[in-house]
Backbone as XML, in Angstrom:
<?xml version="1.0"?>
<chain id="A" units="angstrom">
  <residue number="1" name="UNK">
    <atom name="N" x="12.933" y="-0.882" z="-27.050"/>
    <atom name="CA" x="12.405" y="-1.046" z="-25.710"/>
    <atom name="C" x="11.633" y="0.231" z="-25.362"/>
  </residue>
  <residue number="2" name="UNK">
    <atom name="N" x="10.412" y="0.059" z="-24.896"/>
    <atom name="CA" x="9.639" y="1.246" z="-24.537"/>
    <atom name="C" x="9.970" y="1.700" z="-23.120"/>
  </residue>
  <residue number="3" name="UNK">
    <atom name="N" x="9.387" y="2.802" z="-22.720"/>
    <atom name="CA" x="9.729" y="3.425" z="-21.435"/>
    <atom name="C" x="9.313" y="2.549" z="-20.256"/>
  </residue>
  <residue number="4" name="UNK">
    <atom name="N" x="8.205" y="1.818" z="-20.377"/>
    <atom name="CA" x="7.758" y="0.966" z="-19.277"/>
    <atom name="C" x="8.757" y="-0.159" z="-19.013"/>
  </residue>
  <residue number="5" name="UNK">
    <atom name="N" x="9.242" y="-0.766" z="-20.076"/>
    <atom name="CA" x="10.229" y="-1.839" z="-19.904"/>
    <atom name="C" x="11.507" y="-1.300" z="-19.270"/>
  </residue>
  <residue number="6" name="UNK">
    <atom name="N" x="11.910" y="-0.115" z="-19.685"/>
    <atom name="CA" x="13.095" y="0.507" z="-19.086"/>
    <atom name="C" x="12.916" y="0.793" z="-17.610"/>
  </residue>
  <residue number="7" name="UNK">
    <atom name="N" x="11.733" y="1.265" z="-17.234"/>
    <atom name="CA" x="11.465" y="1.542" z="-15.819"/>
    <atom name="C" x="11.406" y="0.259" z="-14.998"/>
  </residue>
  <residue number="8" name="UNK">
    <atom name="N" x="10.866" y="-0.818" z="-15.585"/>
    <atom name="CA" x="10.825" y="-2.098" z="-14.872"/>
    <atom name="C" x="12.245" y="-2.599" z="-14.630"/>
  </residue>
  <residue number="9" name="UNK">
    <atom name="N" x="13.077" y="-2.524" z="-15.656"/>
    <atom name="CA" x="14.476" y="-2.949" z="-15.497"/>
    <atom name="C" x="15.185" y="-2.066" z="-14.475"/>
  </residue>
  <residue number="10" name="UNK">
    <atom name="N" x="14.954" y="-0.757" z="-14.548"/>
    <atom name="CA" x="15.548" y="0.173" z="-13.582"/>
    <atom name="C" x="15.112" y="-0.168" z="-12.158"/>
  </residue>
  <residue number="11" name="UNK">
    <atom name="N" x="13.826" y="-0.501" z="-11.966"/>
    <atom name="CA" x="13.338" y="-0.879" z="-10.638"/>
    <atom name="C" x="13.978" y="-2.153" z="-10.135"/>
  </residue>
  <residue number="12" name="UNK">
    <atom name="N" x="14.122" y="-3.135" z="-11.012"/>
    <atom name="CA" x="14.764" y="-4.390" z="-10.614"/>
    <atom name="C" x="16.228" y="-4.211" z="-10.265"/>
  </residue>
  <residue number="13" name="UNK">
    <atom name="N" x="16.956" y="-3.457" z="-11.088"/>
    <atom name="CA" x="18.370" y="-3.212" z="-10.822"/>
    <atom name="C" x="18.541" y="-2.372" z="-9.564"/>
  </residue>
  <residue number="14" name="UNK">
    <atom name="N" x="17.671" y="-1.371" z="-9.389"/>
    <atom name="CA" x="17.731" y="-0.544" z="-8.180"/>
    <atom name="C" x="17.482" y="-1.364" z="-6.926"/>
  </residue>
  <residue number="15" name="UNK">
    <atom name="N" x="16.493" y="-2.264" z="-6.980"/>
    <atom name="CA" x="16.216" y="-3.125" z="-5.830"/>
    <atom name="C" x="17.401" y="-4.034" z="-5.540"/>
  </residue>
  <residue number="16" name="UNK">
    <atom name="N" x="18.002" y="-4.599" z="-6.597"/>
    <atom name="CA" x="19.154" y="-5.480" z="-6.407"/>
    <atom name="C" x="20.325" y="-4.734" z="-5.775"/>
  </residue>
  <residue number="17" name="UNK">
    <atom name="N" x="20.596" y="-3.517" z="-6.256"/>
    <atom name="CA" x="21.696" y="-2.736" z="-5.681"/>
    <atom name="C" x="21.437" y="-2.390" z="-4.210"/>
  </residue>
  <residue number="18" name="UNK">
    <atom name="N" x="20.197" y="-2.035" z="-3.901"/>
    <atom name="CA" x="19.876" y="-1.695" z="-2.509"/>
    <atom name="C" x="19.997" y="-2.915" z="-1.599"/>
  </residue>
  <residue number="19" name="UNK">
    <atom name="N" x="19.574" y="-4.069" z="-2.078"/>
    <atom name="CA" x="19.712" y="-5.294" z="-1.282"/>
    <atom name="C" x="21.183" y="-5.629" z="-1.106"/>
  </residue>
  <residue number="20" name="UNK">
    <atom name="N" x="21.956" y="-5.452" z="-2.161"/>
    <atom name="CA" x="23.386" y="-5.746" z="-2.088"/>
    <atom name="C" x="24.079" y="-4.883" z="-1.040"/>
  </residue>
  <residue number="21" name="UNK">
    <atom name="N" x="23.676" y="-3.620" z="-0.933"/>
    <atom name="CA" x="24.291" y="-2.713" z="0.036"/>
    <atom name="C" x="23.466" y="-2.577" z="1.321"/>
  </residue>
  <residue number="22" name="UNK">
    <atom name="N" x="22.526" y="-3.496" z="1.504"/>
    <atom name="CA" x="21.739" y="-3.649" z="2.734"/>
    <atom name="C" x="20.955" y="-2.406" z="3.123"/>
  </residue>
  <residue number="23" name="UNK">
    <atom name="N" x="20.276" y="-1.839" z="2.147"/>
    <atom name="CA" x="19.375" y="-0.715" z="2.380"/>
    <atom name="C" x="17.956" y="-1.232" z="2.153"/>
  </residue>
  <residue number="24" name="UNK">
    <atom name="N" x="17.276" y="-1.582" z="3.226"/>
    <atom name="CA" x="16.005" y="-2.297" z="3.125"/>
    <atom name="C" x="14.877" y="-1.431" z="2.565"/>
  </residue>
  <residue number="25" name="UNK">
    <atom name="N" x="14.713" y="-0.221" z="3.062"/>
    <atom name="CA" x="13.574" y="0.606" z="2.642"/>
    <atom name="C" x="13.673" y="0.994" z="1.163"/>
  </residue>
  <residue number="26" name="UNK">
    <atom name="N" x="14.819" y="1.468" z="0.688"/>
    <atom name="CA" x="14.887" y="1.751" z="-0.751"/>
    <atom name="C" x="14.707" y="0.498" z="-1.616"/>
  </residue>
  <residue number="27" name="UNK">
    <atom name="N" x="15.196" y="-0.649" z="-1.158"/>
    <atom name="CA" x="15.006" y="-1.888" z="-1.912"/>
    <atom name="C" x="13.526" y="-2.232" z="-2.011"/>
  </residue>
  <residue number="28" name="UNK">
    <atom name="N" x="12.802" y="-2.042" z="-0.926"/>
    <atom name="CA" x="11.364" y="-2.284" z="-0.927"/>
    <atom name="C" x="10.668" y="-1.331" z="-1.896"/>
  </residue>
  <residue number="29" name="UNK">
    <atom name="N" x="11.061" y="-0.073" z="-1.874"/>
    <atom name="CA" x="10.482" y="0.919" z="-2.779"/>
    <atom name="C" x="10.723" y="0.535" z="-4.239"/>
  </residue>
  <residue number="30" name="UNK">
    <atom name="N" x="11.972" y="0.225" z="-4.588"/>
    <atom name="CA" x="12.292" y="-0.147" z="-5.971"/>
    <atom name="C" x="11.566" y="-1.426" z="-6.369"/>
  </residue>
  <residue number="31" name="UNK">
    <atom name="N" x="11.508" y="-2.394" z="-5.482"/>
    <atom name="CA" x="10.838" y="-3.658" z="-5.792"/>
    <atom name="C" x="9.348" y="-3.484" z="-6.022"/>
  </residue>
  <residue number="32" name="UNK">
    <atom name="N" x="8.689" y="-2.740" z="-5.147"/>
    <atom name="CA" x="7.251" y="-2.508" z="-5.296"/>
    <atom name="C" x="6.985" y="-1.713" z="-6.576"/>
  </residue>
  <residue number="33" name="UNK">
    <atom name="N" x="7.823" y="-0.726" z="-6.851"/>
    <atom name="CA" x="7.663" y="0.062" z="-8.073"/>
    <atom name="C" x="7.793" y="-0.826" z="-9.309"/>
  </residue>
  <residue number="34" name="UNK">
    <atom name="N" x="8.763" y="-1.715" z="-9.325"/>
    <atom name="CA" x="8.940" y="-2.617" z="-10.468"/>
    <atom name="C" x="7.740" y="-3.547" z="-10.628"/>
  </residue>
  <residue number="35" name="UNK">
    <atom name="N" x="7.213" y="-4.065" z="-9.536"/>
    <atom name="CA" x="6.050" y="-4.966" z="-9.610"/>
    <atom name="C" x="4.820" y="-4.226" z="-10.106"/>
  </residue>
  <residue number="36" name="UNK">
    <atom name="N" x="4.594" y="-3.018" z="-9.597"/>
    <atom name="CA" x="3.432" y="-2.231" z="-10.037"/>
    <atom name="C" x="3.545" y="-1.899" z="-11.518"/>
  </residue>
  <residue number="37" name="UNK">
    <atom name="N" x="4.728" y="-1.491" z="-11.958"/>
    <atom name="CA" x="4.907" y="-1.190" z="-13.378"/>
    <atom name="C" x="4.719" y="-2.442" z="-14.232"/>
  </residue>
  <residue number="38" name="UNK">
    <atom name="N" x="5.198" y="-3.587" z="-13.751"/>
    <atom name="CA" x="5.039" y="-4.827" z="-14.505"/>
    <atom name="C" x="3.570" y="-5.219" z="-14.618"/>
  </residue>
  <residue number="39" name="UNK">
    <atom name="N" x="2.817" y="-5.053" z="-13.533"/>
    <atom name="CA" x="1.404" y="-5.437" z="-13.543"/>
    <atom name="C" x="0.562" y="-4.507" z="-14.411"/>
  </residue>
  <residue number="40" name="UNK">
    <atom name="N" x="1.000" y="-3.264" z="-14.585"/>
    <atom name="CA" x="0.246" y="-2.342" z="-15.425"/>
    <atom name="C" x="0.662" y="-2.427" z="-16.891"/>
  </residue>
  <residue number="41" name="UNK">
    <atom name="N" x="1.765" y="-3.077" z="-17.184"/>
    <atom name="CA" x="2.206" y="-3.247" z="-18.567"/>
    <atom name="C" x="1.354" y="-4.319" z="-19.241"/>
  </residue>
  <residue number="42" name="UNK">
    <atom name="N" x="1.223" y="-4.268" z="-20.560"/>
    <atom name="CA" x="0.416" y="-5.283" z="-21.252"/>
    <atom name="C" x="0.907" y="-6.711" z="-21.023"/>
  </residue>
  <residue number="43" name="UNK">
    <atom name="N" x="2.216" y="-6.902" z="-20.919"/>
    <atom name="CA" x="2.755" y="-8.238" z="-20.698"/>
    <atom name="C" x="2.341" y="-8.806" z="-19.344"/>
  </residue>
  <residue number="44" name="UNK">
    <atom name="N" x="2.295" y="-7.970" z="-18.308"/>
    <atom name="CA" x="1.977" y="-8.440" z="-16.965"/>
    <atom name="C" x="0.544" y="-8.210" z="-16.547"/>
  </residue>
  <residue number="45" name="UNK">
    <atom name="N" x="-0.338" y="-7.911" z="-17.502"/>
    <atom name="CA" x="-1.720" y="-7.588" z="-17.140"/>
    <atom name="C" x="-2.475" y="-8.776" z="-16.549"/>
  </residue>
  <residue number="46" name="UNK">
    <atom name="N" x="-2.035" y="-9.999" z="-16.797"/>
    <atom name="CA" x="-2.712" y="-11.168" z="-16.250"/>
    <atom name="C" x="-2.211" y="-11.585" z="-14.885"/>
  </residue>
  <residue number="47" name="UNK">
    <atom name="N" x="-1.165" y="-10.922" z="-14.379"/>
    <atom name="CA" x="-0.571" y="-11.318" z="-13.103"/>
    <atom name="C" x="-1.547" y="-11.170" z="-11.931"/>
  </residue>
  <residue number="48" name="UNK">
    <atom name="N" x="-2.273" y="-10.044" z="-11.778"/>
    <atom name="CA" x="-3.190" y="-9.947" z="-10.636"/>
    <atom name="C" x="-4.280" y="-11.017" z="-10.645"/>
  </residue>
  <residue number="49" name="UNK">
    <atom name="N" x="-4.826" y="-11.329" z="-11.824"/>
    <atom name="CA" x="-5.848" y="-12.375" z="-11.908"/>
    <atom name="C" x="-5.290" y="-13.750" z="-11.575"/>
  </residue>
  <residue number="50" name="UNK">
    <atom name="N" x="-4.077" y="-14.022" z="-12.060"/>
    <atom name="CA" x="-3.446" y="-15.308" z="-11.769"/>
    <atom name="C" x="-3.137" y="-15.441" z="-10.288"/>
  </residue>
  <residue number="51" name="UNK">
    <atom name="N" x="-2.670" y="-14.368" z="-9.686"/>
    <atom name="CA" x="-2.384" y="-14.387" z="-8.256"/>
    <atom name="C" x="-3.660" y="-14.596" z="-7.450"/>
  </residue>
  <residue number="52" name="UNK">
    <atom name="N" x="-4.747" y="-13.963" z="-7.871"/>
    <atom name="CA" x="-6.034" y="-14.163" z="-7.201"/>
    <atom name="C" x="-6.508" y="-15.604" z="-7.300"/>
  </residue>
  <residue number="53" name="UNK">
    <atom name="N" x="-6.301" y="-16.231" z="-8.456"/>
    <atom name="CA" x="-6.680" y="-17.631" z="-8.634"/>
    <atom name="C" x="-5.862" y="-18.537" z="-7.721"/>
  </residue>
  <residue number="54" name="UNK">
    <atom name="N" x="-4.563" y="-18.280" z="-7.622"/>
    <atom name="CA" x="-3.702" y="-19.093" z="-6.761"/>
    <atom name="C" x="-4.110" y="-18.938" z="-5.299"/>
  </residue>
  <residue number="55" name="UNK">
    <atom name="N" x="-4.348" y="-17.693" z="-4.860"/>
    <atom name="CA" x="-4.740" y="-17.460" z="-3.465"/>
    <atom name="C" x="-6.081" y="-18.118" z="-3.177"/>
  </residue>
  <residue number="56" name="UNK">
    <atom name="N" x="-7.021" y="-18.048" z="-4.108"/>
    <atom name="CA" x="-8.325" y="-18.684" z="-3.907"/>
    <atom name="C" x="-8.172" y="-20.207" z="-3.812"/>
  </residue>
  <residue number="57" name="UNK">
    <atom name="N" x="-7.318" y="-20.780" z="-4.663"/>
    <atom name="CA" x="-7.091" y="-22.228" z="-4.613"/>
    <atom name="C" x="-6.471" y="-22.666" z="-3.299"/>
  </residue>
  <residue number="58" name="UNK">
    <atom name="N" x="-5.499" y="-21.912" z="-2.824"/>
    <atom name="CA" x="-4.860" y="-22.244" z="-1.543"/>
    <atom name="C" x="-5.866" y="-22.103" z="-0.404"/>
  </residue>
  <residue number="59" name="UNK">
    <atom name="N" x="-6.688" y="-21.071" z="-0.459"/>
    <atom name="CA" x="-7.705" y="-20.869" z="0.579"/>
    <atom name="C" x="-8.722" y="-22.014" z="0.584"/>
  </residue>
  <residue number="60" name="UNK">
    <atom name="N" x="-9.130" y="-22.449" z="-0.592"/>
    <atom name="CA" x="-10.095" y="-23.552" z="-0.692"/>
    <atom name="C" x="-9.505" y="-24.846" z="-0.141"/>
  </residue>
  <residue number="61" name="UNK">
    <atom name="N" x="-8.281" y="-25.157" z="-0.521"/>
    <atom name="CA" x="-7.637" y="-26.377" z="-0.036"/>
    <atom name="C" x="-7.407" y="-26.292" z="1.474"/>
  </residue>
  <residue number="62" name="UNK">
    <atom name="N" x="-7.002" y="-25.126" z="1.948"/>
    <atom name="CA" x="-6.795" y="-24.951" z="3.386"/>
    <atom name="C" x="-8.079" y="-25.145" z="4.174"/>
  </residue>
  <residue number="63" name="UNK">
    <atom name="N" x="-9.197" y="-24.660" z="3.632"/>
    <atom name="CA" x="-10.489" y="-24.861" z="4.290"/>
    <atom name="C" x="-10.896" y="-26.309" z="4.315"/>
  </residue>
  <residue number="64" name="UNK">
    <atom name="N" x="-10.627" y="-27.024" z="3.233"/>
    <atom name="CA" x="-10.968" y="-28.444" z="3.184"/>
    <atom name="C" x="-10.124" y="-29.245" z="4.159"/>
  </residue>
  <residue number="65" name="UNK">
    <atom name="N" x="-8.853" y="-28.909" z="4.280"/>
    <atom name="CA" x="-7.974" y="-29.607" z="5.218"/>
    <atom name="C" x="-8.406" y="-29.325" z="6.653"/>
  </residue>
  <residue number="66" name="UNK">
    <atom name="N" x="-8.760" y="-28.070" z="6.934"/>
    <atom name="CA" x="-9.195" y="-27.715" z="8.281"/>
    <atom name="C" x="-10.499" y="-28.412" z="8.658"/>
  </residue>
  <residue number="67" name="UNK">
    <atom name="N" x="-11.409" y="-28.525" z="7.687"/>
    <atom name="CA" x="-12.689" y="-29.169" z="7.954"/>
    <atom name="C" x="-12.558" y="-30.694" z="8.032"/>
  </residue>
  <residue number="68" name="UNK">
    <atom name="N" x="-11.541" y="-31.260" z="7.404"/>
    <atom name="CA" x="-11.339" y="-32.708" z="7.442"/>
    <atom name="C" x="-10.998" y="-33.176" z="8.837"/>
  </residue>
  <residue number="69" name="UNK">
    <atom name="N" x="-10.357" y="-32.341" z="9.619"/>
    <atom name="CA" x="-10.000" y="-32.708" z="10.982"/>
    <atom name="C" x="-11.181" y="-32.663" z="11.927"/>
  </residue>
  <residue number="70" name="UNK">
    <atom name="N" x="-12.307" y="-32.087" z="11.500"/>
    <atom name="CA" x="-13.491" y="-31.955" z="12.357"/>
    <atom name="C" x="-14.657" y="-32.762" z="11.781"/>
  </residue>
  <residue number="71" name="UNK">
    <atom name="N" x="-14.384" y="-33.979" z="11.355"/>
    <atom name="CA" x="-15.425" y="-34.794" z="10.729"/>
    <atom name="C" x="-16.367" y="-35.448" z="11.730"/>
  </residue>
  <residue number="72" name="UNK">
    <atom name="N" x="-16.117" y="-35.268" z="12.989"/>
    <atom name="CA" x="-16.995" y="-35.842" z="14.005"/>
    <atom name="C" x="-16.528" y="-37.188" z="14.524"/>
  </residue>
  <residue number="73" name="UNK">
    <atom name="N" x="-15.528" y="-37.770" z="13.917"/>
    <atom name="CA" x="-15.011" y="-39.063" z="14.340"/>
    <atom name="C" x="-13.840" y="-38.830" z="15.282"/>
  </residue>
  <residue number="74" name="UNK">
    <atom name="N" x="-14.146" y="-38.659" z="16.561"/>
    <atom name="CA" x="-13.063" y="-38.403" z="17.546"/>
    <atom name="C" x="-12.955" y="-39.601" z="18.473"/>
  </residue>
  <residue number="75" name="UNK">
    <atom name="N" x="-11.940" y="-40.372" z="18.323"/>
    <atom name="CA" x="-11.728" y="-41.562" z="19.148"/>
    <atom name="C" x="-10.731" y="-41.277" z="20.215"/>
  </residue>
</chain>
């Protein structure tokens, strides 16, 4: 296991322990650190692009739904 994987596991375990003992700010810190390390690792390098695709798809569908209600047919 390389150092990045160890740090990701450490961040996840740290976040879990902080949530278990109800320490919100440290849990947020550990969680964000684990996500950032995961996204910069080779295994998680596709996560930001995939997330962007999902957000774009939701935005497109949301726009279509919003525009469907304004089709001009108001009875």
